[in-house]
C-alpha positions as CSV (number, residue, x, y, z in Angstrom):
1,M,0.0,0.0,0.0
2,G,2.9,2.4,0.7
3,L,4.2,2.2,-2.8
4,I,0.8,3.1,-4.3
5,V,0.6,6.1,-1.9
6,W,4.1,7.3,-3.0
7,I,3.2,6.9,-6.6
8,L,0.1,9.1,-6.0
9,I,2.3,11.6,-4.1
10,G,4.7,11.6,-7.1
11,A,1.9,12.1,-9.5
12,L,0.6,15.1,-7.5
13,A,4.0,16.6,-7.0
14,G,4.8,16.2,-10.7
15,W,1.5,17.6,-11.8
16,I,1.9,20.7,-9.6
17,T,5.4,21.2,-10.8
18,S,4.4,20.9,-14.5
19,K,1.6,23.5,-13.8
20,I,4.2,25.9,-12.3
21,V,6.7,25.6,-15.2
22,G,4.0,25.4,-17.9
23,T,4.8,21.9,-19.2
24,D,1.5,20.1,-18.3
25,D,0.3,20.2,-21.9
26,D,3.6,18.6,-23.1
27,Q,3.7,15.7,-20.7
28,G,1.2,13.1,-19.6
29,W,0.4,11.5,-16.3
30,L,3.3,9.0,-16.5
31,M,5.8,11.8,-16.9
32,N,4.2,13.6,-14.0
33,I,4.7,10.6,-11.8
34,V,8.3,10.2,-13.0
35,L,9.0,13.9,-12.4
36,G,7.4,13.8,-9.0
37,I,9.4,10.8,-7.9
38,A,12.6,12.1,-9.3
39,G,11.8,15.5,-7.8
40,A,11.4,13.8,-4.4
41,L,14.9,12.2,-4.7
42,V,16.5,15.5,-5.9
43,G,14.6,17.6,-3.3
44,G,15.6,15.2,-0.5
45,F,19.2,15.3,-1.6
46,V,19.3,19.1,-1.8
47,W,17.5,19.4,1.6
48,G,20.1,17.1,3.1
49,L,22.9,19.3,1.7
50,V,21.3,22.5,2.9
51,T,20.3,21.4,6.4
52,D,23.0,18.8,7.0
53,G,20.3,16.4,8.1
54,E,17.7,14.0,6.9
55,F,14.1,14.9,6.0
56,D,11.2,12.9,7.4
57,M,10.0,11.2,4.3
58,G,6.6,10.4,5.8
59,F,3.4,11.4,4.0
60,N,3.0,15.1,4.9
61,I,2.9,18.5,3.3
62,G,6.6,19.0,3.8
63,S,7.5,15.9,1.8
64,L,5.2,17.1,-1.0
65,L,6.8,20.5,-1.0
66,I,10.3,19.0,-1.1
67,A,9.2,16.8,-4.1
68,I,7.9,19.9,-5.9
69,L,11.1,21.8,-5.2
70,G,13.1,18.9,-6.6
71,G,10.8,18.8,-9.6
72,L,11.3,22.5,-10.2
73,I,15.1,22.0,-10.1
74,I,14.9,19.1,-12.6
75,S,12.5,21.1,-14.9
76,Y,14.6,24.3,-14.9
77,L,17.8,22.3,-15.3
78,A,16.3,20.4,-18.3
79,R,15.1,23.7,-19.8
80,F,18.5,25.3,-19.4
81,L,20.3,22.3,-21.0
82,R,17.9,22.3,-23.9
83,G,18.4,26.0,-24.3
84,G,14.6,26.5,-24.7
85,T,12.2,28.8,-23.0
86,H,9.2,26.4,-22.8
87,G,9.5,22.7,-23.0
88,G,12.2,22.9,-25.6
89,N,9.9,24.3,-28.2
90,T,11.4,27.5,-29.4
91,A,10.0,29.3,-32.4
92,H,12.4,31.1,-34.6
93,Q,10.9,33.8,-36.7
């Protein structure tokens, strides 16, 4: 049951992240889940570096916010590496 809950948390965090960065139309529910789970890993890692401690990874609003923060880091890093301004789709006129 715990795995299902974390997949749902990942989906929610990924969806919120994609809404913030404006990529929700470009990615589906599976990418939202992947982004949310990857965001939780990155966010937890960054949190550990900043606070010199571990984060309580229980189901709470803090873990959701950490996952969203990690998702934002991943999204903006991907955007920077692609050189685009929105999902890699840049129009040249």
